[in-house]
VOLO-976850 format. One record per atom (N, C-alpha, C): residue in one letter; chain; atom name; x, y, z. Coordinates in Angstrom, 2 decimals, padded with zeros to 5 digits. Each point is the difference from the previous one (the first is absolute). Example, Ala and Ser with C-alpha at 12.3 -4.5 7.8 and 13.67 -1.06 7.14 Angstrom:
- A; A; N; 013.19; -005.69; 007.80;
- A; A; CA; -000.89; 001.19; 000.00;
- A; A; C; 000.90; 001.20; 000.00;
- S; A; N; -000.35; 001.05; -000.72;
- S; A; CA; 000.82; 001.19; 000.06;
- S; A; C; -000.77; 001.09; 000.73;
//
This chain:
- M; A; N; -014.73; -221.26; -069.62;
- M; A; CA; -001.43; 000.09; -000.26;
- M; A; C; -000.28; 000.10; -001.58;
- S; A; N; -001.10; -000.50; -000.21;
- S; A; CA; -000.38; 000.05; -001.35;
- S; A; C; -000.68; 001.32; -000.37;
- E; A; N; -000.07; 000.38; -001.21;
- E; A; CA; -000.61; 001.24; -000.38;
- E; A; C; -001.44; -000.21; -000.50;
- E; A; N; -000.52; -001.10; 000.28;
- E; A; CA; -001.36; -000.38; -000.55;
- E; A; C; -001.03; 000.62; 001.05;
- P; A; N; -001.01; 000.66; -000.47;
- P; A; CA; -001.03; 000.56; 000.84;
- P; A; C; -000.77; -001.14; 000.73;
- T; A; N; -000.55; 000.47; 001.07;
- T; A; CA; -000.73; -000.86; 000.95;
- T; A; C; -001.31; -000.37; -000.80;
- Q; A; N; -000.35; -001.26; 000.01;
- Q; A; CA; -001.19; -000.38; -000.73;
- Q; A; C; -001.24; 000.36; 000.88;
- N; A; N; -001.06; 000.41; -000.62;
- N; A; CA; -001.24; 000.26; 000.50;
- N; A; C; -000.62; -001.24; 000.64;
- L; A; N; -000.69; -000.01; 001.13;
- L; A; CA; -000.60; -001.12; 000.53;
- L; A; C; -001.40; -000.18; -000.78;
- P; A; N; -000.62; -001.12; 000.24;
- P; A; CA; -001.16; -000.45; -000.77;
- P; A; C; -001.12; 000.84; 000.27;
- D; A; N; -000.10; 000.83; 001.14;
- D; A; CA; -001.22; 000.82; 000.40;
- D; A; C; -000.16; 001.16; -000.92;
- G; A; N; 000.90; 000.31; -000.87;
- G; A; CA; -000.23; 000.93; -001.02;
- G; A; C; 000.63; 001.45; 000.25;
- G; A; N; 000.31; 000.30; 001.31;
- G; A; CA; 000.43; 001.35; 000.28;
- G; A; C; 001.55; -000.12; 000.15;
- S; A; N; 000.60; 001.08; -000.26;
- S; A; CA; 001.47; 000.16; 000.13;
- S; A; C; 000.34; -000.06; 001.47;
- F; A; N; 001.24; -000.28; 000.23;
- F; A; CA; 000.49; -000.10; 001.42;
- F; A; C; -000.18; 001.45; 000.54;
- E; A; N; 000.38; 001.07; -000.58;
- E; A; CA; -000.27; 001.27; 000.44;
- E; A; C; -001.46; 000.47; 000.28;
- E; A; N; -000.74; -000.46; -000.86;
- E; A; CA; -001.56; 000.25; 000.18;
- E; A; C; -000.44; -000.82; 001.27;
- R; A; N; 000.45; -001.09; 000.22;
- R; A; CA; -000.45; -000.81; 001.13;
- R; A; C; 000.56; 000.66; 001.31;
- V; A; N; 001.25; 000.52; -000.01;
- V; A; CA; 000.54; 000.60; 001.25;
- V; A; C; -000.64; 001.27; 000.21;
- F; A; N; -000.33; 000.80; -001.01;
- F; A; CA; -000.71; 001.19; 000.25;
- F; A; C; -001.43; -000.16; 000.47;
- A; A; N; -000.57; -001.12; -000.43;
- A; A; CA; -001.45; -000.29; 000.41;
- A; A; C; 000.03; -000.40; 001.49;
- R; A; N; 001.13; -000.73; 000.25;
- R; A; CA; 000.14; -000.40; 001.51;
- R; A; C; 000.30; 001.23; 000.90;
- F; A; N; 000.81; 000.91; -000.54;
- F; A; CA; 000.16; 001.29; 000.68;
- F; A; C; -001.30; 000.77; 000.24;
- D; A; N; -000.79; 000.00; -001.09;
- D; A; CA; -001.18; 000.70; 000.06;
- D; A; C; -000.96; -000.57; 001.11;
- S; A; N; 000.00; -001.33; 000.11;
- S; A; CA; -000.77; -000.78; 000.91;
- S; A; C; 000.41; 000.41; 001.49;
- V; A; N; 001.45; 000.01; 000.12;
- V; A; CA; 000.58; 000.35; 001.33;
- V; A; C; -000.37; 001.37; 000.37;
- F; A; N; 000.15; 000.98; -000.94;
- F; A; CA; -000.21; 001.37; 000.29;
- F; A; C; -001.62; 000.25; 000.41;
- A; A; N; -000.77; -000.78; -000.70;
- A; A; CA; -001.44; 000.08; 000.20;
- A; A; C; -000.30; -000.41; 001.40;
- R; A; N; 000.64; -001.09; 000.47;
- R; A; CA; -000.24; -000.54; 001.47;
- R; A; C; 000.68; 001.09; 000.98;
- L; A; N; 001.09; 000.61; -000.33;
- L; A; CA; 000.60; 001.00; 000.74;
- L; A; C; -000.94; 001.20; 000.24;
- D; A; N; -000.53; 000.40; -001.14;
- D; A; CA; -000.93; 001.03; 000.13;
- D; A; C; -001.28; -000.18; 000.76;
- S; A; N; -000.59; -001.38; -000.05;
- S; A; CA; -000.95; -000.38; 000.86;
- S; A; C; 000.34; 000.04; 001.49;
- I; A; N; 001.22; -000.47; 000.29;
- I; A; CA; 000.45; 000.11; 001.40;
- I; A; C; 000.18; 001.39; 000.42;
- D; A; N; 000.55; 000.94; -000.89;
- D; A; CA; 000.26; 001.26; 000.41;
- D; A; C; -001.43; 000.78; 000.26;
- A; A; N; -001.01; -000.32; -000.85;
- A; A; CA; -001.30; 000.57; 000.24;
- A; A; C; -000.64; -000.44; 001.37;
- R; A; N; 000.34; -001.27; 000.27;
- R; A; CA; -000.59; -000.55; 001.37;
- R; A; C; 000.69; 000.61; 001.11;
- L; A; N; 001.41; 000.32; -000.13;
- L; A; CA; 000.69; 000.56; 001.02;
- L; A; C; -000.42; 001.53; 000.17;
- D; A; N; -000.26; 000.64; -001.04;
- D; A; CA; -000.57; 001.38; -000.02;
- D; A; C; -001.33; 000.00; 000.68;
- S; A; N; -000.88; -000.98; -000.20;
- S; A; CA; -001.22; -000.06; 000.68;
- S; A; C; 000.12; -000.22; 001.52;
- M; A; N; 000.95; -000.89; 000.24;
- M; A; CA; 000.19; -000.31; 001.39;
- M; A; C; 000.62; 001.21; 000.80;
- D; A; N; 000.89; 000.66; -000.67;
- D; A; CA; 000.62; 001.30; 000.58;
- D; A; C; -001.11; 001.01; 000.25;
- A; A; N; -000.86; 000.20; -000.96;
- A; A; CA; -001.13; 000.93; 000.20;
- A; A; C; -000.86; -000.38; 001.17;
- R; A; N; -000.24; -001.35; 000.13;
- R; A; CA; -000.94; -000.40; 001.15;
- R; A; C; 000.81; 000.20; 001.23;
- L; A; N; 001.32; -000.22; 000.20;
- L; A; CA; 000.67; 000.18; 001.14;
- L; A; C; 000.14; 001.49; 000.43;
- Q; A; N; 000.10; 000.87; -001.10;
- Q; A; CA; 000.03; 001.39; 000.33;
- Q; A; C; -001.21; 000.50; 000.52;
- S; A; N; -001.14; -000.60; -000.47;
- S; A; CA; -001.36; 000.24; 000.51;
- S; A; C; -000.12; -000.42; 001.48;
- V; A; N; 000.48; -001.11; 000.23;
- V; A; CA; -000.16; -000.50; 001.34;
- V; A; C; 000.87; 000.82; 000.99;
- E; A; N; 001.27; 000.38; -000.43;
- E; A; CA; 000.90; 000.82; 000.74;
- E; A; C; -000.67; 001.41; 000.37;
- S; A; N; -000.56; 000.58; -001.08;
- S; A; CA; -000.60; 001.29; 000.13;
- S; A; C; -001.35; -000.05; 001.01;
- Q; A; N; -000.61; -001.06; -000.09;
- Q; A; CA; -001.14; -000.15; 000.98;
- Q; A; C; 000.53; -000.16; 001.41;
- A; A; N; 001.08; -000.76; 000.22;
- A; A; CA; 000.63; -000.20; 001.28;
- A; A; C; 000.55; 001.34; 000.51;
- E; A; N; 000.60; 000.78; -000.85;
- E; A; CA; 000.51; 001.37; 000.50;
- E; A; C; -001.09; 000.96; 000.39;
- R; A; N; -001.14; -000.22; -000.79;
- R; A; CA; -001.19; 000.92; 000.27;
- R; A; C; -000.67; -000.45; 001.33;
- R; A; N; -000.11; -001.16; 000.22;
- R; A; CA; -000.48; -000.54; 001.28;
- R; A; C; 000.85; 000.33; 001.20;
- A; A; N; 001.32; -000.08; -000.31;
- A; A; CA; 000.96; 000.36; 001.05;
- A; A; C; -000.16; 001.41; 000.38;
- L; A; N; -000.17; 000.87; -001.01;
- L; A; CA; -000.20; 001.43; 000.32;
- L; A; C; -001.41; 000.27; 000.75;
- E; A; N; -000.96; -000.88; -000.52;
- E; A; CA; -001.28; 000.24; 000.70;
- E; A; C; 000.04; -000.45; 001.52;
- T; A; N; 000.76; -001.05; 000.31;
- T; A; CA; -000.04; -000.46; 001.32;
- T; A; C; 001.04; 000.63; 000.85;
- K; A; N; 000.91; 000.62; -000.50;
- K; A; CA; 001.05; 000.66; 000.71;
- K; A; C; -000.55; 000.91; 001.06;
- P; A; N; -000.82; 000.98; -000.35;
- P; A; CA; -000.57; 000.89; 001.11;
- P; A; C; -000.73; -000.76; 001.12;
- I; A; N; -000.65; -001.12; -000.37;
- I; A; CA; -000.65; -000.75; 001.00;
- I; A; C; 000.97; -000.54; 001.01;
- W; A; N; 001.05; -000.53; -000.57;
- W; A; CA; 001.16; -000.54; 000.86;
- W; A; C; 000.56; 001.04; 000.84;
- E; A; N; 000.27; 001.24; -000.63;
- E; A; CA; 000.60; 001.07; 000.88;
- E; A; C; -000.93; 000.42; 001.00;
- R; A; N; -001.31; 000.10; -000.23;
- R; A; CA; -000.85; 000.45; 000.97;
- R; A; C; -000.12; -001.11; 001.26;
- A; A; N; 000.03; -001.33; -000.55;
- A; A; CA; -000.03; -001.08; 001.00;
- A; A; C; 001.20; 000.03; 000.99;
- L; A; N; 001.20; 000.24; -000.65;
- L; A; CA; 001.32; 000.12; 000.80;
- L; A; C; -000.14; 001.10; 001.01;
- A; A; N; -000.54; 001.19; -000.56;
- A; A; CA; -000.08; 001.16; 000.92;
- A; A; C; -000.96; -000.37; 001.11;
- E; A; N; -001.13; -000.61; -000.21;
- E; A; CA; -000.92; -000.44; 001.10;
- E; A; C; 000.61; -000.98; 000.92;
- I; A; N; 000.77; -000.95; -000.51;
- I; A; CA; 000.78; -000.93; 000.91;
- I; A; C; 000.90; 000.76; 000.89;
- L; A; N; 000.74; 000.96; -000.55;
- L; A; CA; 001.02; 000.70; 000.78;
- L; A; C; -000.86; 000.79; 001.11;
- E; A; N; -001.17; 000.61; -000.41;
- E; A; CA; -000.74; 000.77; 001.01;
- E; A; C; -000.49; -001.01; 001.00;
- V; A; N; -000.47; -001.13; -000.24;
- V; A; CA; -000.40; -000.92; 000.99;
- V; A; C; 001.12; -000.40; 000.93;
- K; A; N; 001.13; -000.16; -000.65;
- K; A; CA; 001.25; -000.41; 000.80;
- K; A; C; 000.36; 001.14; 001.01;
- Q; A; N; -000.11; 001.29; -000.45;
- Q; A; CA; 000.27; 001.09; 000.95;
- Q; A; C; -001.05; -000.03; 001.00;
- G; A; N; -001.24; -000.22; -000.26;
- G; A; CA; -001.10; 000.09; 000.97;
- G; A; C; 000.19; -001.15; 001.13;
- L; A; N; 000.45; -001.23; -000.50;
- L; A; CA; 000.36; -000.96; 000.88;
- L; A; C; 001.04; 000.34; 000.97;
- E; A; N; 001.03; 000.54; -000.44;
- E; A; CA; 001.17; 000.53; 000.72;
- E; A; C; -000.49; 000.87; 001.16;
- N; A; N; -000.93; 000.94; -000.43;
- N; A; CA; -000.65; 000.92; 001.05;
- N; A; C; -000.72; -000.73; 000.99;
- V; A; N; -000.86; -000.96; -000.43;
- V; A; CA; -000.72; -000.78; 000.92;
- V; A; C; 000.94; -000.87; 000.90;
- E; A; N; 001.02; -000.57; -000.45;
- E; A; CA; 000.82; -000.77; 000.74;
- E; A; C; 000.74; 000.96; 001.17;
- R; A; N; 000.46; 001.22; -000.32;
- R; A; CA; 000.44; 000.96; 000.97;
- R; A; C; -000.99; 000.30; 001.01;
- K; A; N; -001.24; 000.24; -000.34;
- K; A; CA; -001.00; 000.30; 000.95;
- K; A; C; -000.34; -001.18; 000.87;
- L; A; N; 000.01; -001.20; -000.59;
- L; A; CA; -000.24; -001.10; 000.81;
- L; A; C; 001.16; -000.23; 001.07;
- D; A; N; 001.17; 000.20; -000.37;
- D; A; CA; 001.17; -000.04; 000.88;
- D; A; C; -000.21; 000.95; 001.21;
- V; A; N; -000.40; 001.31; -000.34;
- V; A; CA; -000.19; 001.05; 001.04;
- V; A; C; -001.10; -000.56; 000.95;
- L; A; N; -001.21; -000.37; -000.70;
- L; A; CA; -001.12; -000.55; 000.86;
- L; A; C; 000.30; -001.13; 000.91;
- S; A; N; 000.80; -000.89; -000.59;
- S; A; CA; 000.44; -001.23; 000.90;
- S; A; C; 000.88; 000.61; 001.10;
- H; A; N; 000.90; 000.82; -000.22;
- H; A; CA; 000.85; 000.52; 001.12;
- H; A; C; -000.94; 000.85; 000.94;
- D; A; N; -000.97; 000.71; -000.37;
- D; A; CA; -000.91; 000.69; 000.88;
- D; A; C; -000.85; -000.98; 000.75;
- I; A; N; -000.54; -001.07; -000.52;
- I; A; CA; -000.73; -000.96; 000.71;
- I; A; C; 000.88; -000.73; 001.01;
- V; A; N; 001.15; -000.36; -000.28;
- V; A; CA; 000.93; -000.59; 000.99;
- V; A; C; 000.10; 001.05; 001.12;
- Q; A; N; 000.41; 001.25; -000.34;
- Q; A; CA; 000.24; 000.92; 001.06;
- Q; A; C; -001.30; 000.21; 000.97;
- V; A; N; -001.13; 000.05; -000.64;
- V; A; CA; -001.29; 000.01; 000.72;
- V; A; C; -000.19; -001.18; 000.96;
- R; A; N; 000.33; -001.13; -000.57;
- R; A; CA; -000.13; -001.23; 000.89;
- R; A; C; 001.01; 000.06; 001.12;
- A; A; N; 001.15; 000.49; -000.24;
- A; A; CA; 000.90; 000.08; 001.10;
- A; A; C; -000.41; 000.99; 001.00;
- D; A; N; -000.50; 001.06; -000.42;
- D; A; CA; -000.59; 001.02; 000.87;
- D; A; C; -001.17; -000.61; 000.86;
- Q; A; N; -000.87; -000.75; -000.72;
- Q; A; CA; -001.19; -000.63; 000.69;
- Q; A; C; 000.47; -000.99; 001.02;
- V; A; N; 001.06; -000.81; -000.31;
- V; A; CA; 000.55; -000.95; 001.00;
- V; A; C; 000.52; 000.83; 001.14;
- R; A; N; 000.75; 001.03; -000.17;
- R; A; CA; 000.62; 000.66; 001.06;
- R; A; C; -001.10; 000.65; 000.83;
- A; A; N; -001.05; 000.56; -000.68;
- A; A; CA; -001.11; 000.65; 000.75;
- A; A; C; -000.71; -000.99; 000.84;
- D; A; N; -000.23; -001.28; -000.48;
- D; A; CA; -000.61; -001.08; 000.69;
- D; A; C; 000.81; -000.44; 001.18;
- R; A; N; 001.25; -000.02; -000.16;
- R; A; CA; 000.92; -000.23; 001.10;
- R; A; C; -000.12; 000.96; 001.21;
- R; A; N; 000.05; 001.29; -000.49;
- R; A; CA; -000.17; 001.08; 001.00;
- R; A; C; -001.37; -000.10; 000.71;
- L; A; N; -001.06; -000.16; -000.73;
- L; A; CA; -001.26; -000.09; 000.54;
- L; A; C; -000.15; -001.15; 000.90;
- T; A; N; 000.59; -001.21; -000.35;
- T; A; CA; -000.09; -001.17; 000.92;
- T; A; C; 000.82; 000.42; 001.13;
- R; A; N; 001.14; 000.61; -000.05;
- R; A; CA; 000.85; 000.35; 001.20;
- R; A; C; -000.79; 000.95; 000.94;
- L; A; N; -000.65; 001.06; -000.73;
- L; A; CA; -000.67; 000.94; 000.88;
- L; A; C; -001.20; -000.56; 000.68;
- E; A; N; -000.69; -000.95; -000.70;
- E; A; CA; -001.19; -000.65; 000.61;
- E; A; C; 000.55; -000.81; 001.27;
- S; A; N; 001.09; -000.71; -000.36;
- S; A; CA; 000.57; -000.89; 001.10;
- S; A; C; 000.30; 000.84; 001.22;
- E; A; N; 000.62; 001.20; -000.33;
- E; A; CA; 000.45; 000.82; 001.19;
- E; A; C; -001.32; 000.58; 000.71;
- S; A; N; -000.88; 000.33; -000.86;
- S; A; CA; -001.27; 000.55; 000.64;
- S; A; C; -000.80; -000.99; 000.78;
- L; A; N; -000.02; -001.30; -000.36;
- L; A; CA; -000.54; -000.94; 000.82;
- L; A; C; 000.77; -000.38; 001.24;
- Q; A; N; 001.34; 000.23; -000.06;
- Q; A; CA; 000.83; -000.12; 001.17;
- Q; A; C; -000.25; 000.99; 001.08;
- K; A; N; -000.22; 001.20; -000.46;
- K; A; CA; -000.22; 001.17; 000.92;
- K; A; C; -001.39; -000.08; 000.60;
- S; A; N; -000.88; -000.62; -000.60;
- S; A; CA; -001.40; 000.06; 000.66;
- S; A; C; -000.21; -001.00; 000.91;
//
């Protein structure tokens, strides 16, 4: 390689000056991007905190709703048991009525035959 220094280009600035100017331009763009990212991060944190606050506000509502649903479910189980007992009782009463009707019919028949 030769020992001759690099010649300056016609735009007037030295090579180093042009490289540093270019670096300054890149750094300025990076700073702009960094500022935009910081802004987006702040907005995201704001949205997250609002979501957390709303979740905390609605949590008691959901807990109450779930407790009421459980209460209704238990009430329905009680109603189902009572309906089962009632159904059994109705079947028993109907069976007793059929038996009583048969006895009555038999007794009437015997009474008519004796008369």
